[in-house]
C-alpha positions in Angstrom: -38.1 30.6 -107.8 -40.5 31.1 -105.3 -39.8 32.0 -102.4 -43.6 31.3 -100.2 -42.1 31.8 -97.0 -40.9 35.5 -97.3 -37.3 35.6 -96.3 -38.3 38.9 -94.9 -40.0 38.0 -92.1 -39.1 34.6 -91.3 -38.3 33.9 -87.9 -35.1 32.0 -87.2 -34.6 28.4 -88.6 -33.2 27.5 -85.1 -36.8 28.3 -83.6 -38.9 26.4 -86.0 -36.2 23.2 -86.5 -36.5 21.8 -83.1 -40.4 21.1 -83.5 -40.3 19.2 -86.8 -36.9 17.1 -86.0 -39.1 16.0 -82.0 -42.4 15.4 -83.7 -40.4 13.5 -86.7 -39.1 11.2 -83.4 -42.2 11.5 -81.7 -44.1 9.7 -85.0 -41.5 7.1 -85.2 -42.5 6.4 -81.3 -45.8 6.1 -81.6 -45.8 3.9 -84.9 -43.5 1.7 -82.4 -45.8 1.8 -79.8 -48.8 0.9 -82.0 -47.2 -2.4 -83.3 -46.3 -3.2 -79.7 -50.3 -2.8 -79.0 -51.5 -3.5 -82.3 -54.2 -5.8 -80.0 -55.2 -2.8 -77.9 -57.1 -1.6 -80.8 -59.6 -4.5 -80.7 -60.9 -2.8 -78.0 -62.5 0.1 -76.1 -61.0 3.7 -76.5 -61.0 4.4 -72.9 -57.6 2.3 -71.6 -53.8 2.9 -70.7 -52.2 2.1 -74.1 -54.4 3.8 -76.6 -54.6 6.4 -74.5 -51.0 6.7 -74.2 -50.8 6.6 -78.0 -53.8 9.2 -78.9 -51.7 11.9 -76.5 -48.7 11.1 -78.3 -50.3 11.8 -82.1 -52.7 14.1 -81.2 -49.5 16.5 -79.2 -45.9 14.8 -79.7 -47.0 14.5 -83.5 -49.5 16.7 -84.6 -49.3 19.7 -82.0 -45.7 19.6 -82.1 -45.0 19.7 -85.9 -47.8 22.2 -86.0 -46.5 24.7 -83.9 -43.2 24.1 -85.6 -44.5 25.3 -89.3 -47.1 27.9 -87.7 -44.0 30.0 -86.0 -42.9 29.8 -89.3 -46.1 30.6 -91.8 -48.0 33.4 -89.0 -45.9 36.0 -90.4 -46.8 34.8 -94.1 -50.2 34.7 -93.4 -50.4 37.5 -91.4 -47.8 39.4 -93.0 -45.8 40.8 -89.9 -42.7 39.7 -88.3 -43.3 36.9 -85.1 -44.4 38.4 -82.1 -41.5 36.8 -80.1 -38.9 34.0 -80.8 -37.9 33.9 -77.6 -42.1 32.5 -76.5 -41.4 30.0 -79.5 -38.6 29.1 -77.9 -40.2 28.9 -74.5 -43.3 27.0 -76.4 -40.4 24.0 -77.2 -39.1 23.9 -73.5 -42.6 23.5 -71.8 -44.5 21.1 -74.9 -41.6 18.7 -75.0 -41.3 17.3 -71.3 -45.3 17.8 -71.0 -45.8 15.5 -73.4 -43.0 13.0 -72.3 -44.5 12.7 -68.9 -48.2 12.7 -69.9 -47.4 9.6 -72.4 -45.6 7.9 -70.1 -48.0 8.0 -67.0 -51.1 7.0 -69.6 -48.8 4.4 -70.5 -48.2 2.9 -66.8 -52.1 4.8 -66.7 -50.7 6.2 -63.0 -53.1 9.1 -61.9 -50.9 11.2 -60.2 -48.1 14.1 -59.7 -46.6 12.8 -63.5 -49.6 12.9 -65.5 -50.9 16.2 -63.6 -47.2 17.9 -64.3 -47.4 16.5 -67.7 -50.8 18.4 -68.4 -50.2 21.5 -66.7 -46.6 21.7 -69.3 -48.8 21.6 -71.9 -50.8 24.1 -70.9 -48.4 26.7 -70.5 -47.0 25.4 -73.9 -50.5 26.4 -75.5 -50.7 30.0 -73.6 -47.4 30.7 -74.6 -48.0 29.4 -78.7 -51.7 31.6 -78.1 -49.9 34.6 -76.9 -47.4 34.7 -79.8 -50.1 33.9 -82.4 -52.6 37.1 -80.8 -49.7 39.0 -80.7 -48.4 38.5 -84.6 -51.7 39.2 -85.0 -52.8 42.5 -83.1 -49.8 43.7 -85.5 -51.4 42.8 -88.7 -53.3 46.0 -91.0 -54.3 43.3 -93.4 -56.7 40.8 -92.0 -57.4 37.5 -93.6 -59.9 34.6 -93.3 -56.7 32.2 -93.0 -55.8 34.7 -90.0 -59.2 34.1 -88.5 -58.5 30.2 -88.9 -55.2 30.1 -87.6 -55.9 32.9 -84.5 -59.2 30.8 -83.7 -57.5 27.9 -83.8 -55.4 28.3 -81.3 -58.4 29.6 -79.1 -60.6 26.2 -79.4 -56.4 24.6 -78.5 -56.3 26.3 -75.4 -60.1 25.3 -74.5 -58.9 21.6 -75.2 -56.7 22.1 -73.3 -57.7 23.2 -70.1 -60.1 20.8 -70.5 -57.8 18.4 -70.4 -55.7 19.4 -67.3 -59.1 19.5 -65.4 -59.6 15.6 -66.5 -56.2 14.5 -65.6 -57.1 16.2 -62.4 -60.8 14.6 -61.9 -58.5 11.1 -62.7 -57.5 11.8 -58.6 -60.3 14.1 -57.4 -63.1 13.7 -59.5 -64.7 17.1 -58.9 -66.8 17.3 -62.4 -70.3 16.2 -62.2 -70.5 14.0 -65.1 -68.6 10.7 -66.0 -64.8 10.9 -67.1 -66.2 9.9 -70.6 -68.5 12.8 -70.9 -66.0 15.2 -71.0 -63.5 13.4 -73.1 -65.9 13.3 -76.1 -65.8 17.0 -75.5 -62.2 17.5 -74.7 -61.4 14.7 -78.2 -63.7 16.7 -80.1 -62.6 20.6 -79.7 -59.2 19.4 -80.4 -60.3 17.5 -83.7 -62.6 20.1 -85.1 -61.7 23.2 -83.4 -57.8 22.8 -83.3 -56.7 20.6 -86.7 -59.4 21.0 -88.7 -59.7 24.9 -88.5 -56.0 25.4 -88.5 -55.5 23.4 -91.7 -58.4 25.3 -93.4 -56.7 27.9 -92.6 -52.7 27.3 -93.7 -54.3 25.1 -96.6 -56.0 27.9 -98.1 -53.3 30.2 -98.3 -50.4 27.7 -99.4 -52.6 25.2 -101.8 -53.3 28.2 -103.9 -49.3 29.6 -104.2 -48.0 26.0 -104.9 -50.5 25.1 -107.6 -50.1 28.7 -109.1 -53.7 29.5 -108.4 -54.6 33.5 -108.2 -57.4 32.3 -105.8 -57.8 34.6 -102.7 -59.3 32.5 -99.6 -63.0 34.4 -99.8 -66.6 33.8 -99.5 -66.3 29.7 -99.7 -63.5 30.1 -96.9 -65.3 32.5 -95.1 -68.3 29.6 -94.6 -66.6 27.2 -93.4 -64.8 29.4 -90.9 -68.2 29.9 -89.5 -69.7 27.0 -90.1 -68.0 24.8 -88.0 -67.0 27.7 -85.4 -71.3 27.6 -85.4 -71.5 23.9 -85.2 -68.4 23.2 -82.4 -70.3 26.7 -80.1 -73.5 24.8 -80.4 -71.4 21.6 -79.4 -70.2 23.0 -76.1 -72.9 25.3 -74.8 -75.1 22.3 -74.8 -72.8 20.4 -73.5 -71.2 22.3 -70.8 -74.1 24.4 -70.0 -76.8 22.4 -70.4 -75.5 19.0 -69.8 -76.8 17.7 -72.8 -74.8 15.8 -75.5 -77.6 14.4 -77.6 -77.9 16.8 -80.6 -74.3 16.5 -82.0 -75.9 15.3 -84.9 -76.9 18.9 -85.8 -73.7 20.0 -84.5 -71.6 17.8 -86.8 -73.4 18.7 -89.6 -73.2 22.3 -89.3 -69.2 21.0 -89.3 -70.0 18.5 -92.3 -71.6 22.1 -94.0 -67.9 23.5 -93.4 -66.0 21.2 -94.9 -68.4 21.3 -98.2 -67.9 24.4 -98.5 -64.2 24.4 -98.1 -64.4 21.6 -100.3 -65.6 23.7 -103.4 -63.3 26.5 -102.5 -60.0 23.6 -103.0 -62.2 22.5 -106.0 -62.0 26.1 -107.5 -58.6 26.4 -106.9 -58.0 23.3 -108.9 -60.2 24.2 -111.9 -57.9 27.7 -111.6 -54.7 26.0 -110.9 -51.8 27.1 -113.7 -49.6 24.2 -112.0 -52.0 20.9 -113.0 -49.0 18.0 -112.3 -48.2 18.2 -109.2 -44.8 16.6 -107.1 -45.2 13.8 -104.8 -45.4 16.0 -101.5 -48.9 18.0 -102.7 -50.1 15.1 -104.0 -50.4 13.8 -100.8 -51.3 16.8 -99.4 -54.2 17.3 -102.0 -55.3 13.3 -100.7 -55.3 14.8 -97.4 -57.7 17.2 -98.3 -59.9 14.7 -99.7 -59.5 12.4 -96.2 -61.7 15.2 -94.6 -64.5 13.9 -95.3 -64.5 10.2 -94.3 -64.3 10.9 -90.6 -68.3 12.5 -90.9 -69.1 8.9 -93.2 -68.4 7.3 -89.8 -70.2 9.7 -87.6 -73.4 9.7 -89.9 -73.5 5.6 -89.0 -72.5 6.4 -85.4 -76.1 9.1 -85.5 -77.7 5.6 -86.8 -76.5 3.0 -84.1 -78.2 2.8 -80.7 -75.9 3.9 -78.2 -75.5 0.4 -77.0 -74.9 -1.4 -80.1 -71.3 -3.3 -80.2 -70.6 -1.9 -82.7 -70.4 2.0 -81.6 -66.6 1.3 -80.5 -65.2 -0.1 -83.2 -66.9 3.4 -85.3 -66.2 5.2 -82.4 -62.1 4.2 -83.0 -62.5 4.0 -86.1 -63.8 7.9 -86.4 -60.5 9.3 -84.4 -58.5 7.4 -86.5 -59.6 8.4 -89.5 -59.2 11.9 -88.2 -55.7 12.1 -86.5 -54.3 9.0 -88.9 -56.6 10.1 -91.8 -56.2 14.0 -93.0 -53.9 15.2 -90.2 -51.4 12.6 -90.9 -52.0 12.5 -94.3 -51.5 16.5 -95.1 -48.4 16.8 -92.3 -46.4 14.1 -94.7 -47.3 15.8 -97.6 -46.6 19.5 -96.2 -43.2 18.8 -94.0 -41.4 18.7 -97.7 -43.0 21.9 -99.0 -41.9 23.5 -96.3 -39.3 22.0 -94.3 -36.8 22.2 -97.4 -37.4 26.0 -97.6 -37.1 26.8 -94.2 -33.5 24.9 -93.9 -32.6 26.6 -97.5 -33.4 29.9 -96.0 -31.0 29.5 -93.4 -28.3 27.6 -94.8 -28.5 30.0 -98.6 -30.4 33.4 -98.0 -27.4 35.2 -97.6 -25.5 33.6 -100.8 -28.4 34.2 -103.7 -26.9 36.4 -106.3 -23.6 35.6 -105.6 -23.5 31.7 -106.0 -25.1 29.1 -107.7 -27.1 27.4 -104.7 -29.8 24.4 -104.7 -33.1 24.5 -104.8 -34.8 23.9 -101.9 -36.6 20.7 -103.2 -33.4 19.2 -104.3 -32.6 19.3 -99.7 -34.6 16.0 -100.0 -34.8 12.4 -101.7 -37.9 12.5 -103.3 -37.4 8.3 -103.8 -38.2 8.6 -100.1 -41.2 10.5 -100.4 -42.5 8.1 -102.7 -41.3 5.2 -100.5 -42.8 6.8 -97.9 -46.6 7.5 -99.7 -46.6 3.8 -100.9 -46.3 2.7 -96.9 -48.7 4.9 -96.1 -51.4 3.8 -98.6 -51.0 0.3 -97.0 -51.0 1.3 -93.7 -53.6 3.6 -93.0 -56.4 1.2 -95.1 -55.6 -2.0 -93.4 -55.7 0.1 -90.4 -59.0 1.8 -90.1 -60.0 -1.8 -91.9 -58.6 -3.4 -89.0 -60.1 -1.5 -86.1 -64.2 -1.8 -87.9 -63.6 -5.4 -88.6 -61.4 -6.0 -85.5 -59.3 -8.5 -87.6 -56.1 -8.6 -85.8 -53.9 -9.1 -88.8 -55.0 -6.1 -90.3 -54.6 -4.3 -87.6 -51.1 -5.7 -87.0 -50.3 -4.6 -90.8 -51.5 -1.1 -90.6 -49.3 -0.4 -87.6 -46.5 -2.0 -89.6 -47.3 0.1 -92.4 -47.2 3.3 -90.3 -44.0 2.7 -88.7 -42.6 1.6 -92.3 -44.0 5.2 -93.1 -42.2 7.2 -90.0 -39.4 5.3 -90.7 -39.1 7.2 -94.6 -40.1 9.9 -93.0 -37.4 10.4 -90.8 -34.7 9.5 -92.7 -36.0 12.3 -94.9 -36.7 14.9 -92.2 -33.3 14.2 -91.0 -31.7 14.4 -94.2 -32.9 17.5 -94.7 -32.1 19.3 -90.7 -28.6 17.9 -91.6 -28.0 19.3 -94.9 -25.3 21.6 -94.7 -23.8 23.5 -97.9 -21.5 21.8 -100.1 -18.9 24.3 -101.6 -20.6 26.1 -104.0 -20.0 27.4 -107.7 -19.9 31.1 -108.3 -22.5 32.2 -110.6 -22.3 32.9 -113.9 
């Protein structure tokens, strides 16, 4: 049986599982909020309900589960023990109330102590995560490009969080030299390309070959992707903050897109060399997520040719954000959850019994039928939501939101089925 997550170096499951459970609930709450506010997607993206939804999606859903998975995967990628399980626990303790306060404050749009406290708590959680990531990486004697991606992604996340906290305080004190939307664009792109994209590249470059049984180490194509994405981000950040100039963003977007293309070529090589081409449903959804990485750049290409004040700009900007958060980020989480969480729970429940008793396989800890339902709901809901954002047709937006709600319900049923698994009376192995 394949054991990709290293039972020798794995942190305690009690550290990792709360992140998964909380993220699942956040996804469900997020979907309900979207159904309630489906009409808001026909307006500008800078409005209270959409700000609350976006921050719950990025922090409560995406970042929460990535923090949990990272604490499990860092020792695997770095080939060392996690620097500190206590820091991981404190990271969760600060992140959860921070997200709750931020989302409530944005929903009510009440700049003040609640929003500012929430922002600071999230920043503290991010700092603890960065310390843990860097501390783990320092112990690594066999560095890899996958480790580079994960460490660098944590630094971009820290910059994103710092700028986010400054923006929260700027709502009340207005001390930044440019208007709020100017910095909001920088904040969003650092988070989406610097945090989510690089992190997914780093983790997937190790997990996909492992699950597909492809003996192909991340090499020059992943390195090219890493340097191109970072070059685009650094150029964008420097010109925006130092020179106060955003008009060169298409140039930097092309650099990032070139990085995504290089990464896509690596995934193609992985697939060609894979010994296991018949994939299960979680793996199929993960591969769909990789394919969806190109969609945001198509939308960016349209935005690059639209006049600044064109009426379609807002719709395409909203669809662009959806294509990242609702597209490859959500799709890869939906897929990889059931490639990672069952194994984490299996290790916690059964690793002391291996070889002594007959144990179930990790894939037997979740219900494959519910993953199938989840995939159908997502593949209906997400395209409908994206089409609704572009066309501003309320019925399509509502259908999309309902589809994601059905996805979240199926996902929660399965996640808590796995988390609640308890060993039955086992039969001794022959």
